[in-house]
PDB file of N, CA, C and O in Angstrom:
ATOM      1  N   MET A   1     139.811 -17.869-109.198  1.00  0.00           N
ATOM      2  CA  MET A   1     139.777 -16.875-110.242  1.00  0.00           C
ATOM      3  C   MET A   1     140.393 -15.563-109.759  1.00  0.00           C
ATOM      4  O   MET A   1     141.022 -14.859-110.550  1.00  0.00           O
ATOM      5  N   GLY A   2     140.229 -15.221-108.493  1.00  0.00           N
ATOM      6  CA  GLY A   2     140.777 -13.985-107.955  1.00  0.00           C
ATOM      7  C   GLY A   2     142.298 -13.989-107.939  1.00  0.00           C
ATOM      8  O   GLY A   2     142.930 -12.950-108.132  1.00  0.00           O
ATOM      9  N   PHE A   3     142.890 -15.171-107.706  1.00  0.00           N
ATOM     10  CA  PHE A   3     144.347 -15.272-107.672  1.00  0.00           C
ATOM     11  C   PHE A   3     144.944 -14.941-109.036  1.00  0.00           C
ATOM     12  O   PHE A   3     145.919 -14.195-109.126  1.00  0.00           O
ATOM     13  N   PHE A   4     144.364 -15.492-110.089  1.00  0.00           N
ATOM     14  CA  PHE A   4     144.886 -15.249-111.431  1.00  0.00           C
ATOM     15  C   PHE A   4     144.700 -13.789-111.843  1.00  0.00           C
ATOM     16  O   PHE A   4     145.545 -13.229-112.542  1.00  0.00           O
ATOM     17  N   ARG A   5     143.620 -13.183-111.422  1.00  0.00           N
ATOM     18  CA  ARG A   5     143.384 -11.773-111.725  1.00  0.00           C
ATOM     19  C   ARG A   5     144.428 -10.910-111.026  1.00  0.00           C
ATOM     20  O   ARG A   5     144.926  -9.945-111.605  1.00  0.00           O
ATOM     21  N   SER A   6     144.760 -11.255-109.780  1.00  0.00           N
ATOM     22  CA  SER A   6     145.771 -10.510-109.038  1.00  0.00           C
ATOM     23  C   SER A   6     147.152 -10.661-109.679  1.00  0.00           C
ATOM     24  O   SER A   6     147.880  -9.681-109.841  1.00  0.00           O
ATOM     25  N   VAL A   7     147.496 -11.873-110.033  1.00  0.00           N
ATOM     26  CA  VAL A   7     148.801 -12.125-110.657  1.00  0.00           C
ATOM     27  C   VAL A   7     148.879 -11.417-112.002  1.00  0.00           C
ATOM     28  O   VAL A   7     149.911 -10.835-112.336  1.00  0.00           O
ATOM     29  N   PHE A   8     147.803 -11.461-112.775  1.00  0.00           N
ATOM     30  CA  PHE A   8     147.785 -10.791-114.074  1.00  0.00           C
ATOM     31  C   PHE A   8     147.944  -9.287-113.906  1.00  0.00           C
ATOM     32  O   PHE A   8     148.702  -8.666-114.651  1.00  0.00           O
ATOM     33  N   SER A   9     147.253  -8.690-112.951  1.00  0.00           N
ATOM     34  CA  SER A   9     147.353  -7.250-112.716  1.00  0.00           C
ATOM     35  C   SER A   9     148.764  -6.868-112.284  1.00  0.00           C
ATOM     36  O   SER A   9     149.312  -5.873-112.761  1.00  0.00           O
ATOM     37  N   PHE A  10     149.353  -7.649-111.387  1.00  0.00           N
ATOM     38  CA  PHE A  10     150.708  -7.382-110.930  1.00  0.00           C
ATOM     39  C   PHE A  10     151.711  -7.494-112.075  1.00  0.00           C
ATOM     40  O   PHE A  10     152.580  -6.634-112.221  1.00  0.00           O
ATOM     41  N   THR A  11     151.599  -8.532-112.878  1.00  0.00           N
ATOM     42  CA  THR A  11     152.512  -8.739-114.008  1.00  0.00           C
ATOM     43  C   THR A  11     152.371  -7.637-115.042  1.00  0.00           C
ATOM     44  O   THR A  11     153.374  -7.138-115.553  1.00  0.00           O
ATOM     45  N   LEU A  12     151.151  -7.251-115.355  1.00  0.00           N
ATOM     46  CA  LEU A  12     150.919  -6.189-116.321  1.00  0.00           C
ATOM     47  C   LEU A  12     151.479  -4.859-115.804  1.00  0.00           C
ATOM     48  O   LEU A  12     152.120  -4.125-116.557  1.00  0.00           O
ATOM     49  N   GLY A  13     151.247  -4.551-114.555  1.00  0.00           N
ATOM     50  CA  GLY A  13     151.763  -3.320-113.967  1.00  0.00           C
ATOM     51  C   GLY A  13     153.276  -3.279-113.946  1.00  0.00           C
ATOM     52  O   GLY A  13     153.872  -2.241-114.232  1.00  0.00           O
ATOM     53  N   THR A  14     153.902  -4.388-113.612  1.00  0.00           N
ATOM     54  CA  THR A  14     155.356  -4.464-113.600  1.00  0.00           C
ATOM     55  C   THR A  14     155.919  -4.285-114.999  1.00  0.00           C
ATOM     56  O   THR A  14     156.897  -3.561-115.187  1.00  0.00           O
ATOM     57  N   THR A  15     155.317  -4.933-115.976  1.00  0.00           N
ATOM     58  CA  THR A  15     155.776  -4.834-117.362  1.00  0.00           C
ATOM     59  C   THR A  15     155.655  -3.408-117.889  1.00  0.00           C
ATOM     60  O   THR A  15     156.581  -2.898-118.518  1.00  0.00           O
ATOM     61  N   VAL A  16     154.535  -2.773-117.639  1.00  0.00           N
ATOM     62  CA  VAL A  16     154.335  -1.393-118.093  1.00  0.00           C
ATOM     63  C   VAL A  16     155.300  -0.459-117.373  1.00  0.00           C
ATOM     64  O   VAL A  16     155.842   0.456-117.993  1.00  0.00           O
ATOM     65  N   GLY A  17     155.525  -0.668-116.086  1.00  0.00           N
ATOM     66  CA  GLY A  17     156.462   0.151-115.331  1.00  0.00           C
ATOM     67  C   GLY A  17     157.884   0.038-115.847  1.00  0.00           C
ATOM     68  O   GLY A  17     158.588   1.043-115.946  1.00  0.00           O
ATOM     69  N   VAL A  18     158.311  -1.156-116.173  1.00  0.00           N
ATOM     70  CA  VAL A  18     159.659  -1.362-116.717  1.00  0.00           C
ATOM     71  C   VAL A  18     159.777  -0.688-118.077  1.00  0.00           C
ATOM     72  O   VAL A  18     160.789  -0.048-118.360  1.00  0.00           O
ATOM     73  N   TYR A  19     158.772  -0.819-118.912  1.00  0.00           N
ATOM     74  CA  TYR A  19     158.794  -0.178-120.232  1.00  0.00           C
ATOM     75  C   TYR A  19     158.902   1.340-120.110  1.00  0.00           C
ATOM     76  O   TYR A  19     159.701   1.970-120.803  1.00  0.00           O
ATOM     77  N   ILE A  20     158.100   1.917-119.230  1.00  0.00           N
ATOM     78  CA  ILE A  20     158.116   3.378-119.058  1.00  0.00           C
ATOM     79  C   ILE A  20     159.465   3.832-118.508  1.00  0.00           C
ATOM     80  O   ILE A  20     160.005   4.840-118.963  1.00  0.00           O
ATOM     81  N   ALA A  21     160.019   3.106-117.537  1.00  0.00           N
ATOM     82  CA  ALA A  21     161.292   3.491-116.939  1.00  0.00           C
ATOM     83  C   ALA A  21     162.438   3.438-117.953  1.00  0.00           C
ATOM     84  O   ALA A  21     163.379   4.228-117.866  1.00  0.00           O
ATOM     85  N   GLN A  22     162.364   2.523-118.901  1.00  0.00           N
ATOM     86  CA  GLN A  22     163.435   2.380-119.880  1.00  0.00           C
ATOM     87  C   GLN A  22     163.311   3.374-121.025  1.00  0.00           C
ATOM     88  O   GLN A  22     164.325   3.763-121.605  1.00  0.00           O
ATOM     89  N   ASN A  23     162.104   3.794-121.365  1.00  0.00           N
ATOM     90  CA  ASN A  23     161.911   4.581-122.579  1.00  0.00           C
ATOM     91  C   ASN A  23     161.560   6.045-122.346  1.00  0.00           C
ATOM     92  O   ASN A  23     161.506   6.818-123.302  1.00  0.00           O
ATOM     93  N   TYR A  24     161.326   6.435-121.127  1.00  0.00           N
ATOM     94  CA  TYR A  24     160.957   7.817-120.839  1.00  0.00           C
ATOM     95  C   TYR A  24     161.831   8.357-119.712  1.00  0.00           C
ATOM     96  O   TYR A  24     162.385   7.588-118.926  1.00  0.00           O
ATOM     97  N   ASN A  25     161.952   9.673-119.637  1.00  0.00           N
ATOM     98  CA  ASN A  25     162.754  10.316-118.608  1.00  0.00           C
ATOM     99  C   ASN A  25     161.900  10.465-117.341  1.00  0.00           C
ATOM    100  O   ASN A  25     161.189  11.454-117.168  1.00  0.00           O
ATOM    101  N   VAL A  26     161.988   9.469-116.471  1.00  0.00           N
ATOM    102  CA  VAL A  26     161.204   9.437-115.241  1.00  0.00           C
ATOM    103  C   VAL A  26     162.051  10.043-114.124  1.00  0.00           C
ATOM    104  O   VAL A  26     163.204   9.645-113.956  1.00  0.00           O
ATOM    105  N   PRO A  27     161.512  10.999-113.349  1.00  0.00           N
ATOM    106  CA  PRO A  27     162.315  11.611-112.283  1.00  0.00           C
ATOM    107  C   PRO A  27     162.619  10.615-111.165  1.00  0.00           C
ATOM    108  O   PRO A  27     161.864   9.674-110.923  1.00  0.00           O
ATOM    109  N   ASN A  28     163.742  10.848-110.494  1.00  0.00           N
ATOM    110  CA  ASN A  28     164.153  10.017-109.368  1.00  0.00           C
ATOM    111  C   ASN A  28     163.403  10.493-108.125  1.00  0.00           C
ATOM    112  O   ASN A  28     163.726  11.543-107.569  1.00  0.00           O
ATOM    113  N   ILE A  29     162.421   9.739-107.695  1.00  0.00           N
ATOM    114  CA  ILE A  29     161.553  10.130-106.583  1.00  0.00           C
ATOM    115  C   ILE A  29     162.332  10.200-105.272  1.00  0.00           C
ATOM    116  O   ILE A  29     162.091  11.095-104.462  1.00  0.00           O
ATOM    117  N   LYS A  30     163.251   9.280-105.054  1.00  0.00           N
ATOM    118  CA  LYS A  30     164.022   9.282-103.806  1.00  0.00           C
ATOM    119  C   LYS A  30     164.868  10.549-103.700  1.00  0.00           C
ATOM    120  O   LYS A  30     164.949  11.151-102.629  1.00  0.00           O
ATOM    121  N   LYS A  31     165.497  10.956-104.800  1.00  0.00           N
ATOM    122  CA  LYS A  31     166.314  12.166-104.802  1.00  0.00           C
ATOM    123  C   LYS A  31     165.451  13.397-104.560  1.00  0.00           C
ATOM    124  O   LYS A  31     165.849  14.291-103.813  1.00  0.00           O
ATOM    125  N   MET A  32     164.286  13.457-105.176  1.00  0.00           N
ATOM    126  CA  MET A  32     163.380  14.586-104.985  1.00  0.00           C
ATOM    127  C   MET A  32     162.886  14.651-103.544  1.00  0.00           C
ATOM    128  O   MET A  32     162.772  15.740-102.980  1.00  0.00           O
ATOM    129  N   THR A  33     162.594  13.507-102.946  1.00  0.00           N
ATOM    130  CA  THR A  33     162.116  13.455-101.566  1.00  0.00           C
ATOM    131  C   THR A  33     163.200  13.937-100.597  1.00  0.00           C
ATOM    132  O   THR A  33     162.928  14.722 -99.689  1.00  0.00           O
ATOM    133  N   ASN A  34     164.424  13.460-100.801  1.00  0.00           N
ATOM    134  CA  ASN A  34     165.528  13.882 -99.929  1.00  0.00           C
ATOM    135  C   ASN A  34     165.780  15.386-100.046  1.00  0.00           C
ATOM    136  O   ASN A  34     166.062  16.043 -99.044  1.00  0.00           O
ATOM    137  N   PHE A  35     165.681  15.937-101.259  1.00  0.00           N
ATOM    138  CA  PHE A  35     165.864  17.372-101.453  1.00  0.00           C
ATOM    139  C   PHE A  35     164.759  18.147-100.733  1.00  0.00           C
ATOM    140  O   PHE A  35     165.030  19.168-100.102  1.00  0.00           O
ATOM    141  N   GLY A  36     163.519  17.668-100.824  1.00  0.00           N
ATOM    142  CA  GLY A  36     162.407  18.329-100.144  1.00  0.00           C
ATOM    143  C   GLY A  36     162.562  18.319 -98.631  1.00  0.00           C
ATOM    144  O   GLY A  36     162.262  19.312 -97.968  1.00  0.00           O
ATOM    145  N   ILE A  37     163.024  17.215 -98.088  1.00  0.00           N
ATOM    146  CA  ILE A  37     163.237  17.115 -96.646  1.00  0.00           C
ATOM    147  C   ILE A  37     164.360  18.058 -96.212  1.00  0.00           C
ATOM    148  O   ILE A  37     164.255  18.712 -95.175  1.00  0.00           O
ATOM    149  N   ALA A  38     165.430  18.130 -96.999  1.00  0.00           N
ATOM    150  CA  ALA A  38     166.542  19.022 -96.674  1.00  0.00           C
ATOM    151  C   ALA A  38     166.090  20.484 -96.710  1.00  0.00           C
ATOM    152  O   ALA A  38     166.485  21.272 -95.851  1.00  0.00           O
ATOM    153  N   MET A  39     165.273  20.850 -97.687  1.00  0.00           N
ATOM    154  CA  MET A  39     164.780  22.223 -97.780  1.00  0.00           C
ATOM    155  C   MET A  39     163.859  22.547 -96.603  1.00  0.00           C
ATOM    156  O   MET A  39     163.903  23.654 -96.066  1.00  0.00           O
ATOM    157  N   ALA A  40     163.033  21.592 -96.206  1.00  0.00           N
ATOM    158  CA  ALA A  40     162.133  21.805 -95.075  1.00  0.00           C
ATOM    159  C   ALA A  40     162.934  21.999 -93.783  1.00  0.00           C
ATOM    160  O   ALA A  40     162.591  22.859 -92.972  1.00  0.00           O
ATOM    161  N   LYS A  41     163.984  21.220 -93.585  1.00  0.00           N
ATOM    162  CA  LYS A  41     164.831  21.376 -92.397  1.00  0.00           C
ATOM    163  C   LYS A  41     165.523  22.732 -92.413  1.00  0.00           C
ATOM    164  O   LYS A  41     165.607  23.398 -91.381  1.00  0.00           O
ATOM    165  N   HIS A  42     166.014  23.139 -93.562  1.00  0.00           N
ATOM    166  CA  HIS A  42     166.678  24.437 -93.683  1.00  0.00           C
ATOM    167  C   HIS A  42     165.709  25.570 -93.354  1.00  0.00           C
ATOM    168  O   HIS A  42     166.051  26.496 -92.618  1.00  0.00           O
ATOM    169  N   TYR A  43     164.526  25.490 -93.894  1.00  0.00           N
ATOM    170  CA  TYR A  43     163.508  26.511 -93.642  1.00  0.00           C
ATOM    171  C   TYR A  43     163.150  26.561 -92.155  1.00  0.00           C
ATOM    172  O   TYR A  43     163.040  27.637 -91.567  1.00  0.00           O
ATOM    173  N   GLU A  44     162.971  25.385 -91.562  1.00  0.00           N
ATOM    174  CA  GLU A  44     162.586  25.308 -90.145  1.00  0.00           C
ATOM    175  C   GLU A  44     163.686  25.871 -89.248  1.00  0.00           C
ATOM    176  O   GLU A  44     163.392  26.564 -88.273  1.00  0.00           O
ATOM    177  N   GLU A  45     164.949  25.582 -89.564  1.00  0.00           N
ATOM    178  CA  GLU A  45     166.050  26.067 -88.725  1.00  0.00           C
ATOM    179  C   GLU A  45     166.224  27.581 -88.840  1.00  0.00           C
ATOM    180  O   GLU A  45     166.563  28.234 -87.853  1.00  0.00           O
ATOM    181  N   ASN A  46     166.000  28.141 -90.008  1.00  0.00           N
ATOM    182  CA  ASN A  46     166.241  29.572 -90.221  1.00  0.00           C
ATOM    183  C   ASN A  46     165.075  30.462 -89.826  1.00  0.00           C
ATOM    184  O   ASN A  46     165.295  31.619 -89.467  1.00  0.00           O
ATOM    185  N   TYR A  47     163.863  29.976 -89.877  1.00  0.00           N
ATOM    186  CA  TYR A  47     162.706  30.839 -89.678  1.00  0.00           C
ATOM    187  C   TYR A  47     161.874  30.498 -88.443  1.00  0.00           C
ATOM    188  O   TYR A  47     160.787  31.048 -88.267  1.00  0.00           O
ATOM    189  N   ARG A  48     162.360  29.607 -87.592  1.00  0.00           N
ATOM    190  CA  ARG A  48     161.626  29.250 -86.380  1.00  0.00           C
ATOM    191  C   ARG A  48     161.692  30.403 -85.383  1.00  0.00           C
ATOM    192  O   ARG A  48     162.728  31.053 -85.240  1.00  0.00           O
ATOM    193  N   LYS A  49     160.597  30.646 -84.707  1.00  0.00           N
ATOM    194  CA  LYS A  49     160.595  31.676 -83.667  1.00  0.00           C
ATOM    195  C   LYS A  49     161.437  31.204 -82.493  1.00  0.00           C
ATOM    196  O   LYS A  49     161.429  30.026 -82.138  1.00  0.00           O
ATOM    197  N   ARG A  50     162.153  32.127 -81.906  1.00  0.00           N
ATOM    198  CA  ARG A  50     162.971  31.819 -80.741  1.00  0.00           C
ATOM    199  C   ARG A  50     162.101  31.822 -79.481  1.00  0.00           C
ATOM    200  O   ARG A  50     161.131  32.575 -79.387  1.00  0.00           O
ATOM    201  N   LYS A  51     162.454  30.988 -78.532  1.00  0.00           N
ATOM    202  CA  LYS A  51     161.765  30.991 -77.249  1.00  0.00           C
ATOM    203  C   LYS A  51     162.235  32.185 -76.441  1.00  0.00           C
ATOM    204  O   LYS A  51     163.327  32.699 -76.682  1.00  0.00           O
ATOM    205  N   LYS A  52     161.439  32.634 -75.494  1.00  0.00           N
ATOM    206  CA  LYS A  52     161.800  33.797 -74.682  1.00  0.00           C
ATOM    207  C   LYS A  52     163.062  33.539 -73.882  1.00  0.00           C
ATOM    208  O   LYS A  52     163.890  34.444 -73.768  1.00  0.00           O
ATOM    209  N   GLY A  53     163.251  32.370 -73.331  1.00  0.00           N
ATOM    210  CA  GLY A  53     164.405  32.055 -72.509  1.00  0.00           C
ATOM    211  C   GLY A  53     165.625  31.649 -73.325  1.00  0.00           C
ATOM    212  O   GLY A  53     166.708  31.495 -72.761  1.00  0.00           O
ATOM    213  N   ASP A  54     165.483  31.475 -74.614  1.00  0.00           N
ATOM    214  CA  ASP A  54     166.561  31.012 -75.477  1.00  0.00           C
ATOM    215  C   ASP A  54     167.335  32.207 -76.019  1.00  0.00           C
ATOM    216  O   ASP A  54     166.911  32.845 -76.983  1.00  0.00           O
ATOM    217  N   ASP A  55     168.475  32.509 -75.393  1.00  0.00           N
ATOM    218  CA  ASP A  55     169.275  33.665 -75.804  1.00  0.00           C
ATOM    219  C   ASP A  55     170.635  33.174 -76.286  1.00  0.00           C
ATOM    220  O   ASP A  55     171.334  32.479 -75.549  1.00  0.00           O
ATOM    221  N   ASP A  56     171.020  33.525 -77.513  1.00  0.00           N
ATOM    222  CA  ASP A  56     172.282  33.084 -78.087  1.00  0.00           C
ATOM    223  C   ASP A  56     173.438  34.016 -77.752  1.00  0.00           C
ATOM    224  O   ASP A  56     174.572  33.700 -78.110  1.00  0.00           O
ATOM    225  N   SER A  57     173.218  35.138 -77.090  1.00  0.00           N
ATOM    226  CA  SER A  57     174.293  36.105 -76.828  1.00  0.00           C
ATOM    227  C   SER A  57     174.903  35.913 -75.440  1.00  0.00           C
ATOM    228  O   SER A  57     175.029  36.872 -74.679  1.00  0.00           O
ATOM    229  N   ASN A  58     175.278  34.684 -75.110  1.00  0.00           N
ATOM    230  CA  ASN A  58     175.888  34.424 -73.793  1.00  0.00           C
ATOM    231  C   ASN A  58     177.282  34.889 -73.732  1.00  0.00           C
ATOM    232  O   ASN A  58     177.935  34.745 -72.698  1.00  0.00           O
TER     233      ASN A  58
END
């Protein structure tokens, strides 16, 4: 009985997900994630404290 319940839940979830993706404006999660990572790297590179021995004026 547990197997059929699992298969039914998976099938229902997949069907609802496909319907929502086709009929509604769903954001692209991968694109949003990549943008967030790029912004975090930019922030980290520009605002990180410099080490005492790290001098760029050689």
